A tleap script that builds the chain and sets N, CA, C and O, in Angstrom:
source leaprc.protein.ff14SB
mol = sequence {
  NMET SER ARG LEU ASP THR ILE HIE GLY VAL
  LEU ASP THR HIE GLY LYS LEU GLY SER ALA
  ALA ALA THR VAL PRO ALA GLY ALA ASP LEU
  PHE ALA HIE GLY MET THR SER HIE ALA SER
  VAL ASN VAL MET LEU ALA LEU GLU ASP ALA
  PHE GLU ILE GLU PHE PRO ASP GLU LEU LEU
  THR LYS ALA THR PHE GLY THR ILE GLU ALA
  ILE ALA ALA ALA VAL ASP ALA LEU SER PRO
  VAL ALA CALA
}
set mol.1.N position { 0.693 -1.301 0.089 }
set mol.1.CA position { 0.000 0.017 0.315 }
set mol.1.C position { 0.463 1.360 0.395 }
set mol.1.O position { 0.573 1.925 1.483 }
set mol.2.N position { 0.805 2.035 -0.937 }
set mol.2.CA position { 1.152 3.779 -1.487 }
set mol.2.C position { 1.375 4.322 -0.021 }
set mol.2.O position { 0.936 3.540 0.823 }
set mol.3.N position { 2.005 5.581 0.540 }
set mol.3.CA position { 1.505 6.549 1.056 }
set mol.3.C position { 0.467 7.169 1.367 }
set mol.3.O position { -0.064 7.561 2.406 }
set mol.4.N position { 0.244 7.195 0.180 }
set mol.4.CA position { -1.196 8.052 0.275 }
set mol.4.C position { -1.971 7.265 -0.193 }
set mol.4.O position { -2.522 7.844 -1.129 }
set mol.5.N position { -2.558 5.715 -0.040 }
set mol.5.CA position { -3.009 5.086 0.136 }
set mol.5.C position { -3.831 4.692 1.359 }
set mol.5.O position { -4.981 4.293 1.544 }
set mol.6.N position { -2.313 5.085 2.446 }
set mol.6.CA position { -2.801 5.043 3.816 }
set mol.6.C position { -3.191 6.088 4.163 }
set mol.6.O position { -4.060 5.993 5.030 }
set mol.7.N position { -2.842 7.475 3.763 }
set mol.7.CA position { -3.304 8.179 4.512 }
set mol.7.C position { -4.565 8.119 3.801 }
set mol.7.O position { -5.416 8.005 4.683 }
set mol.8.N position { -5.094 8.135 2.742 }
set mol.8.CA position { -6.661 8.086 2.318 }
set mol.8.C position { -7.217 7.085 2.940 }
set mol.8.O position { -8.370 7.346 3.284 }
set mol.9.N position { -6.891 6.151 3.191 }
set mol.9.CA position { -7.601 4.699 4.479 }
set mol.9.C position { -8.324 5.385 5.894 }
set mol.9.O position { -9.487 5.371 6.299 }
set mol.10.N position { -6.551 6.232 6.659 }
set mol.10.CA position { -7.043 6.969 7.424 }
set mol.10.C position { -8.033 7.843 7.728 }
set mol.10.O position { -8.886 7.731 8.608 }
set mol.11.N position { -7.804 9.087 6.622 }
set mol.11.CA position { -8.650 9.935 6.290 }
set mol.11.C position { -10.439 8.580 6.074 }
set mol.11.O position { -11.235 9.372 5.569 }
set mol.12.N position { -10.564 8.360 6.096 }
set mol.12.CA position { -11.631 7.591 5.532 }
set mol.12.C position { -12.508 7.081 6.303 }
set mol.12.O position { -13.734 7.188 6.282 }
set mol.13.N position { -11.387 6.159 7.428 }
set mol.13.CA position { -11.471 5.849 8.464 }
set mol.13.C position { -11.907 6.984 9.828 }
set mol.13.O position { -12.884 6.833 10.562 }
set mol.14.N position { -11.231 7.739 9.881 }
set mol.14.CA position { -11.020 8.556 11.149 }
set mol.14.C position { -11.559 10.447 10.816 }
set mol.14.O position { -11.680 11.232 11.756 }
set mol.15.N position { -11.816 10.869 9.321 }
set mol.15.CA position { -11.714 11.675 9.299 }
set mol.15.C position { -13.105 12.358 9.238 }
set mol.15.O position { -13.393 13.547 9.105 }
set mol.16.N position { -13.821 11.343 9.363 }
set mol.16.CA position { -15.347 11.935 9.284 }
set mol.16.C position { -15.361 12.966 7.673 }
set mol.16.O position { -15.862 14.081 7.825 }
set mol.17.N position { -14.954 12.699 6.518 }
set mol.17.CA position { -15.439 13.254 5.700 }
set mol.17.C position { -16.770 12.626 5.285 }
set mol.17.O position { -17.265 11.521 5.506 }
set mol.18.N position { -17.367 14.186 4.303 }
set mol.18.CA position { -18.234 13.941 3.313 }
set mol.18.C position { -18.411 12.827 2.211 }
set mol.18.O position { -19.508 12.383 1.870 }
set mol.19.N position { -17.061 12.387 1.640 }
set mol.19.CA position { -17.108 12.312 0.633 }
set mol.19.C position { -15.384 10.872 0.854 }
set mol.19.O position { -14.436 11.081 1.610 }
set mol.20.N position { -15.512 9.864 0.132 }
set mol.20.CA position { -14.001 8.948 -0.308 }
set mol.20.C position { -12.479 9.804 -0.201 }
set mol.20.O position { -12.404 10.262 -1.340 }
set mol.21.N position { -11.455 10.187 0.402 }
set mol.21.CA position { -10.736 10.998 0.857 }
set mol.21.C position { -9.922 10.893 -1.088 }
set mol.21.O position { -9.629 11.828 -1.834 }
set mol.22.N position { -9.819 9.657 -1.278 }
set mol.22.CA position { -9.507 9.509 -2.376 }
set mol.22.C position { -10.211 10.408 -3.527 }
set mol.22.O position { -9.643 10.221 -4.604 }
set mol.23.N position { -11.345 11.385 -3.617 }
set mol.23.CA position { -11.977 12.251 -4.148 }
set mol.23.C position { -11.928 13.397 -4.039 }
set mol.23.O position { -12.435 14.222 -4.800 }
set mol.24.N position { -11.252 13.614 -2.984 }
set mol.24.CA position { -10.867 15.268 -2.681 }
set mol.24.C position { -9.454 15.168 -3.231 }
set mol.24.O position { -8.593 14.302 -3.390 }
set mol.25.N position { -9.661 16.736 -3.491 }
set mol.25.CA position { -8.448 17.331 -4.229 }
set mol.25.C position { -7.387 16.846 -3.489 }
set mol.25.O position { -7.819 15.986 -2.723 }
set mol.26.N position { -5.568 17.086 -3.302 }
set mol.26.CA position { -4.699 16.933 -2.001 }
set mol.26.C position { -4.987 18.448 -1.791 }
set mol.26.O position { -4.912 18.731 -0.596 }
set mol.27.N position { -5.268 19.418 -2.517 }
set mol.27.CA position { -4.940 20.872 -2.087 }
set mol.27.C position { -5.655 21.119 -1.321 }
set mol.27.O position { -5.419 22.020 -0.516 }
set mol.28.N position { -7.352 20.053 -1.286 }
set mol.28.CA position { -8.853 20.840 -0.646 }
set mol.28.C position { -9.149 21.172 0.925 }
set mol.28.O position { -8.889 20.114 1.498 }
set mol.29.N position { -9.422 21.799 1.565 }
set mol.29.CA position { -9.493 22.169 2.817 }
set mol.29.C position { -10.027 20.794 3.135 }
set mol.29.O position { -10.602 20.109 2.289 }
set mol.30.N position { -9.783 20.341 4.608 }
set mol.30.CA position { -10.055 18.814 4.720 }
set mol.30.C position { -11.025 19.198 5.603 }
set mol.30.O position { -12.038 18.503 5.682 }
set mol.31.N position { -10.865 20.498 6.507 }
set mol.31.CA position { -12.455 21.271 7.285 }
set mol.31.C position { -13.748 21.150 6.644 }
set mol.31.O position { -14.835 20.685 6.985 }
set mol.32.N position { -13.018 22.049 4.997 }
set mol.32.CA position { -14.810 22.747 4.341 }
set mol.32.C position { -15.178 21.250 3.761 }
set mol.32.O position { -16.309 21.017 3.335 }
set mol.33.N position { -14.280 20.385 3.774 }
set mol.33.CA position { -14.503 18.575 3.525 }
set mol.33.C position { -16.282 17.858 4.505 }
set mol.33.O position { -17.285 17.247 4.136 }
set mol.34.N position { -15.814 18.372 5.696 }
set mol.34.CA position { -16.405 17.709 6.946 }
set mol.34.C position { -15.318 17.537 7.949 }
set mol.34.O position { -15.886 17.591 9.040 }
set mol.35.N position { -14.121 17.368 8.121 }
set mol.35.CA position { -13.317 16.939 9.243 }
set mol.35.C position { -13.724 17.318 10.466 }
set mol.35.O position { -14.911 17.398 10.149 }
set mol.36.N position { -13.723 17.580 11.465 }
set mol.36.CA position { -14.236 18.393 12.807 }
set mol.36.C position { -12.763 18.035 13.233 }
set mol.36.O position { -12.092 17.076 12.854 }
set mol.37.N position { -12.321 19.329 14.370 }
set mol.37.CA position { -11.052 19.715 15.473 }
set mol.37.C position { -11.251 17.623 15.940 }
set mol.37.O position { -10.449 16.795 15.508 }
set mol.38.N position { -12.090 17.367 16.569 }
set mol.38.CA position { -12.623 16.407 16.921 }
set mol.38.C position { -11.715 14.904 16.397 }
set mol.38.O position { -11.199 13.922 16.930 }
set mol.39.N position { -11.961 15.588 14.727 }
set mol.39.CA position { -11.302 13.853 13.857 }
set mol.39.C position { -10.163 14.200 13.742 }
set mol.39.O position { -9.330 13.316 13.936 }
set mol.40.N position { -9.761 15.300 13.462 }
set mol.40.CA position { -8.288 15.858 13.079 }
set mol.40.C position { -7.659 15.215 14.000 }
set mol.40.O position { -6.703 14.738 13.389 }
set mol.41.N position { -7.533 14.717 15.668 }
set mol.41.CA position { -6.748 14.286 16.706 }
set mol.41.C position { -6.905 12.999 16.596 }
set mol.41.O position { -5.871 12.436 16.957 }
set mol.42.N position { -7.816 12.174 16.226 }
set mol.42.CA position { -8.356 10.837 15.877 }
set mol.42.C position { -7.151 10.672 14.559 }
set mol.42.O position { -6.071 10.219 14.936 }
set mol.43.N position { -7.286 11.047 12.897 }
set mol.43.CA position { -6.597 10.857 12.419 }
set mol.43.C position { -4.871 11.681 12.579 }
set mol.43.O position { -3.895 11.361 11.901 }
set mol.44.N position { -4.891 12.516 13.401 }
set mol.44.CA position { -3.294 12.417 14.019 }
set mol.44.C position { -2.958 11.300 15.042 }
set mol.44.O position { -1.799 10.886 15.056 }
set mol.45.N position { -3.821 10.803 15.856 }
set mol.45.CA position { -3.006 9.453 15.934 }
set mol.45.C position { -2.879 8.090 15.465 }
set mol.45.O position { -2.160 7.161 15.835 }
set mol.46.N position { -3.879 8.214 14.434 }
set mol.46.CA position { -3.973 6.810 13.309 }
set mol.46.C position { -2.657 6.958 12.248 }
set mol.46.O position { -1.817 6.104 11.961 }
set mol.47.N position { -2.804 8.533 11.711 }
set mol.47.CA position { -1.557 8.404 11.458 }
set mol.47.C position { -0.028 7.755 11.898 }
set mol.47.O position { 0.829 7.300 11.142 }
set mol.48.N position { 0.004 7.876 13.381 }
set mol.48.CA position { 1.533 7.570 14.478 }
set mol.48.C position { 1.146 6.576 14.203 }
set mol.48.O position { 2.074 5.971 13.665 }
set mol.49.N position { 0.060 5.830 14.251 }
set mol.49.CA position { 0.126 3.995 14.630 }
set mol.49.C position { 0.434 3.127 12.757 }
set mol.49.O position { 0.926 2.047 12.431 }
set mol.50.N position { -0.192 4.353 11.911 }
set mol.50.CA position { 0.041 3.735 10.725 }
set mol.50.C position { 2.000 3.772 9.989 }
set mol.50.O position { 2.520 2.842 9.372 }
set mol.51.N position { 2.486 4.745 10.238 }
set mol.51.CA position { 3.721 5.299 9.843 }
set mol.51.C position { 4.670 4.941 10.872 }
set mol.51.O position { 5.832 4.904 10.466 }
set mol.52.N position { 4.415 4.540 12.657 }
set mol.52.CA position { 5.344 4.836 13.039 }
set mol.52.C position { 5.781 5.631 13.715 }
set mol.52.O position { 6.656 5.529 14.575 }
set mol.53.N position { 5.197 6.502 13.374 }
set mol.53.CA position { 6.148 8.559 13.935 }
set mol.53.C position { 5.394 9.216 15.055 }
set mol.53.O position { 4.446 8.583 15.518 }
set mol.54.N position { 5.633 10.202 15.473 }
set mol.54.CA position { 5.199 11.246 16.229 }
set mol.54.C position { 5.108 12.291 15.922 }
set mol.54.O position { 6.099 12.924 15.558 }
set mol.55.N position { 3.774 12.872 15.971 }
set mol.55.CA position { 4.196 14.027 15.393 }
set mol.55.C position { 4.194 14.887 17.029 }
set mol.55.O position { 3.487 14.722 18.023 }
set mol.56.N position { 5.390 15.888 16.718 }
set mol.56.CA position { 6.024 16.674 17.538 }
set mol.56.C position { 5.399 18.153 17.729 }
set mol.56.O position { 5.307 18.800 16.685 }
set mol.57.N position { 4.948 18.791 18.940 }
set mol.57.CA position { 4.123 19.447 19.051 }
set mol.57.C position { 4.112 20.724 18.070 }
set mol.57.O position { 3.073 21.373 17.950 }
set mol.58.N position { 5.241 21.065 17.392 }
set mol.58.CA position { 5.145 22.439 16.700 }
set mol.58.C position { 4.052 21.589 15.375 }
set mol.58.O position { 3.562 22.272 14.475 }
set mol.59.N position { 3.868 20.440 15.439 }
set mol.59.CA position { 2.967 20.086 13.944 }
set mol.59.C position { 1.421 20.019 14.432 }
set mol.59.O position { 0.398 20.333 13.824 }
set mol.60.N position { 1.564 19.614 15.456 }
set mol.60.CA position { 0.094 20.056 16.006 }
set mol.60.C position { -1.225 21.178 16.225 }
set mol.60.O position { -1.983 21.528 17.129 }
set mol.61.N position { -0.912 21.548 14.495 }
set mol.61.CA position { -1.710 22.309 14.262 }
set mol.61.C position { -2.463 22.141 13.400 }
set mol.61.O position { -2.278 21.282 12.537 }
set mol.62.N position { -3.498 22.927 13.431 }
set mol.62.CA position { -4.798 23.172 12.084 }
set mol.62.C position { -4.458 23.168 10.673 }
set mol.62.O position { -5.370 23.068 9.851 }
set mol.63.N position { -3.043 23.280 10.234 }
set mol.63.CA position { -2.669 23.927 9.275 }
set mol.63.C position { -1.889 22.230 8.752 }
set mol.63.O position { -1.971 21.691 7.648 }
set mol.64.N position { -1.261 21.798 9.840 }
set mol.64.CA position { -0.546 20.334 9.453 }
set mol.64.C position { -1.647 19.377 9.080 }
set mol.64.O position { -1.171 18.385 8.527 }
set mol.65.N position { -3.015 19.334 9.199 }
set mol.65.CA position { -3.697 18.565 8.861 }
set mol.65.C position { -4.983 18.643 7.926 }
set mol.65.O position { -5.870 17.840 7.637 }
set mol.66.N position { -4.617 20.329 7.480 }
set mol.66.CA position { -6.024 20.869 6.856 }
set mol.66.C position { -5.915 20.151 5.027 }
set mol.66.O position { -7.032 20.064 4.517 }
set mol.67.N position { -5.111 19.827 4.396 }
set mol.67.CA position { -5.369 19.353 3.582 }
set mol.67.C position { -4.339 17.656 3.319 }
set mol.67.O position { -3.448 17.474 4.149 }
set mol.68.N position { -4.458 16.943 2.600 }
set mol.68.CA position { -4.398 15.715 1.983 }
set mol.68.C position { -2.331 16.089 1.542 }
set mol.68.O position { -1.500 15.283 1.961 }
set mol.69.N position { -1.914 17.229 0.789 }
set mol.69.CA position { -0.927 17.808 0.582 }
set mol.69.C position { -0.183 17.348 2.236 }
set mol.69.O position { 0.548 16.406 2.544 }
set mol.70.N position { -0.843 18.648 3.167 }
set mol.70.CA position { -0.293 18.786 4.333 }
set mol.70.C position { 0.327 18.045 5.234 }
set mol.70.O position { 1.337 18.136 5.932 }
set mol.71.N position { -0.681 17.151 5.012 }
set mol.71.CA position { -0.537 15.863 6.072 }
set mol.71.C position { 0.589 14.930 5.176 }
set mol.71.O position { 1.627 14.505 5.682 }
set mol.72.N position { 0.263 14.735 4.008 }
set mol.72.CA position { 2.112 13.817 3.309 }
set mol.72.C position { 3.098 14.149 3.304 }
set mol.72.O position { 4.023 13.460 2.873 }
set mol.73.N position { 3.222 15.226 3.745 }
set mol.73.CA position { 4.454 16.584 3.710 }
set mol.73.C position { 4.402 15.836 5.086 }
set mol.73.O position { 4.988 14.759 5.195 }
set mol.74.N position { 3.916 16.219 5.833 }
set mol.74.CA position { 4.411 15.975 7.405 }
set mol.74.C position { 4.912 14.551 7.607 }
set mol.74.O position { 5.980 14.247 8.138 }
set mol.75.N position { 4.244 13.942 7.246 }
set mol.75.CA position { 4.238 12.326 7.018 }
set mol.75.C position { 5.695 12.120 6.044 }
set mol.75.O position { 6.528 11.339 6.503 }
set mol.76.N position { 5.836 12.434 5.439 }
set mol.76.CA position { 7.298 12.432 4.818 }
set mol.76.C position { 8.541 12.950 5.638 }
set mol.76.O position { 9.670 12.460 5.615 }
set mol.77.N position { 8.130 13.988 6.332 }
set mol.77.CA position { 9.519 14.627 7.008 }
set mol.77.C position { 9.631 13.900 8.482 }
set mol.77.O position { 10.620 14.062 9.197 }
set mol.78.N position { 8.674 13.201 8.800 }
set mol.78.CA position { 8.564 12.298 10.142 }
set mol.78.C position { 9.069 11.165 9.475 }
set mol.78.O position { 10.203 11.163 9.954 }
set mol.79.N position { 9.043 10.439 8.900 }
set mol.79.CA position { 9.390 9.225 8.861 }
set mol.79.C position { 10.667 8.758 8.351 }
set mol.79.O position { 11.001 8.952 7.182 }
set mol.80.N position { 11.256 8.260 9.042 }
set mol.80.CA position { 12.669 7.976 9.136 }
set mol.80.C position { 13.059 6.872 8.041 }
set mol.80.O position { 14.077 6.210 8.248 }
set mol.81.N position { 12.376 6.663 7.002 }
set mol.81.CA position { 12.654 5.985 5.227 }
set mol.81.C position { 11.672 6.572 4.699 }
set mol.81.O position { 10.538 6.463 5.165 }
set mol.82.N position { 11.986 7.377 3.509 }
set mol.82.CA position { 10.906 8.487 2.618 }
set mol.82.C position { 9.923 6.762 1.961 }
set mol.82.O position { 10.244 5.658 1.521 }
set mol.83.N position { 8.703 7.492 2.272 }
set mol.83.CA position { 8.177 6.395 1.335 }
set mol.83.C position { 7.867 6.677 -0.728 }
set mol.83.O position { 7.443 5.752 -1.421 }
savepdb mol mol.pdb
quit
């Protein structure tokens, strides 16, 4: 499974989006697509488990989880091996 497929799966399971994550443009605002602040915390926790990473305090912002692009960039930056 690719990094993006894993991110889409996490968003589909925990993001509370109004449509499948794969149909949301990578740069689109996930909060405008239905994700709540509570759901973003669940997304963060699921991403940590899926990628075996830990988000540092400075990345615990709405911007980090605001788009699929931003999530992918954060995961890439925190992953010990580039996906």
